[in-house]
N, C-alpha and C positions, 0 to 999 in steps of 0.2 A: 476583564472579559476574555474568555477563551476563544479560540478560532471557531470552535463548534457553536458558540453563541453569537458569532458575527452574522450580519446580514450578508447576502451574496455580494452586494456592492462593496461592503466594508472589506470582505475577504479579497476581492479583486484589487481594491485599492491598496491593501496591505502587501499583497504579493508583488504589486507593481512599484512599490515605493523604494526609494534608495536607502534601504535599511538591510542589515545582515540577515534578519529573520522576520517573518517567515520567508523561506525560499524554496528551492527545488525539493528538499526533503518533505516539507509540509505539503507542497503541491502533489507529490507522489501519494501521500497518505489520503489526502482529500479526494484525489481521483479514484483511489481504491474504494473509498466509501461510496462514491457515485456509482461505480461499476457494480458494487454489491447491492445497492439499492435498486438498480435497474433489474438485476437478477431476481431480487425479491418481488418486484412488480410482476415479472413473468410468472412466478409461482402463484402469487395471489390471484392472478387471472386464470389459474389452472385448477385451484382447489375447488372441490365441490362439483366438478364436472363428471358426469356419469361415465363418459368415455375414458376418463383418466383415473377412475376410482382405484384401480390396482396400484397406482403410483402415489396415492394420497399420503401414506405414512412416510415414504421416502422423501417426497416433496416437502413435507412439513419439517423433516429433519434438515434438509438443505436450507429451508427458509430460516430456521433457527440459526444455522451456521452463518448464513449471509448477514442476518440482522446483527448478530454478535460481532461479526467481522467488520461491519460498517461502523459500529460503535467503537470498536477497538482502533480502527483506522483513524478516526477523529481524535482519539486520545493520543495516538502516535504523532499526529500532525502537531499537536500542542507540545508534546515532549520533544519533537525534533526542533521546533522553533525555539523553545527555551534552552535546549541543549546547545544548539549552535550559537545562540546569543551569548551564552556563558563562555564558550570556547573563544569566540571572537573577541570578547573583552580581555581574556588572558593573552591572546595573541598580540594585543597592543602594548603589553608590558615587556620590559627588557627580559631576555632569556634567563638572566641571573636573579630576577626579582623573586623574593621569598614566597610571595603569594602565588605567583605563577608556578613555581616549582612544587609547591604544596598541593595546589588544586589541579595541576595539568592532567594527571592520569584520569581522574574522575571526569574532568571536562571532556577529554577525548572520548571516553566511554559514553558520555551523555550525548555526544554528537554522532557516534558510530552506531549505537544500539538501535535507535528508532528506525533508520533506513533498513538495517538488517532485518528487524522484526517485520517491517512493512513488506519487504520482498518475500519473506517466508509466509506472511499472511496472504499475500496475493496468490502464491502458489496453492495454498489451502483453498482459497475461495475459487480459484480456477477449477479445482477438482470438484467443488460443489456445482459449479456452472456446467461442467462436463456431464455431471449426473442428471442434468435436466433435459439433455438431448433425448428426444423421443418420448419424454415423460410429461411434457407441458404443452400448453396451447400452441398449436402450429401457427396461429395468426400472429404470434409474437416472436417468431423465429429471428427477425431482424433485431429485436431488442435483446434477445439472448446472445446473439453474435456480438452486438455492440457492448454488452456487459463484459463479455470475455475480452474484447479488444481493450476496453478501458482498464480492466484489471491487469492485463499484460503491460499496457503503457505505464501504469503505476509502478509495476514491478521493475520495468526497465529504467524508469526515472529514479527509483530508489537505488538501483544498482549503480547508476552514475554518481550518486551522492556517496555511496560506499567507496567507490574507486577514488573519488576526489580526496578522501581522507586517509587512504592507505599509507601515505608517506608519514603519517603521524604515529604509526604503530611500529613495533619491532618487525624486522624483515620476515621472520618465521610466521608471525601472526598475519602479516599482510599476504604472504603466499597462501596460507590456509584460507583466508577470507576470499581471496581472488578465485581460488579453486571452487569454493563453496558457491560463490555468486555465479560463476560460470555454469555450474551444474544446475542451479535453480533456474537460471534464465533459459537454458536449453529445454528443461522440462516445461517451463511456463510457455515458451513459444510452441512447443509440440502440442500441448493441451489446447491452447488457443486456436491453433490451426485446425485441429480436429473438430472443435466446436463450430468454427466458421464453415468448414467443409460440410458438416452435417446440416447446417442451417441453410445452405444454398438450395 
């Protein structure tokens, strides 16, 4: 059973258990999916309203992006859990173990790629949420702001998981990733702050 198929209680229990995965990376992706879903709700309460008719096409485009984003985020949660579980298993082997040496590079990629993609996805979804400001039902401004906050929190959580594994890659790659993450976080914080300010 995948994380996406788990009940909410099962998910909470799995996250809280003394197991290597799911952990922070999966939690980041799941939070991103929740934020995207909340943004989708704001749009669904706005479609078909005469006063917002001029925004209908753009809102539907944002709805499609957020729904696809939520689905992808849940896939990333599963990929993150599986990736880190595989890496954790190799970490228990001696450094000169043949299996560890053979599988190490792929395992590091398997643990690093999901949080990187999650952060990038959060930035994309934040852009969609920003596009809803002034184009959706004003009665749901608090939900729109909350969606942006959740997506930002997911991105920041993903960033922590990237930083936690930087020591596993070559110095040049680690430096490049750290710079990219910093840039994404700065942009994500800016967009979220703009959405919050507009919703006040």
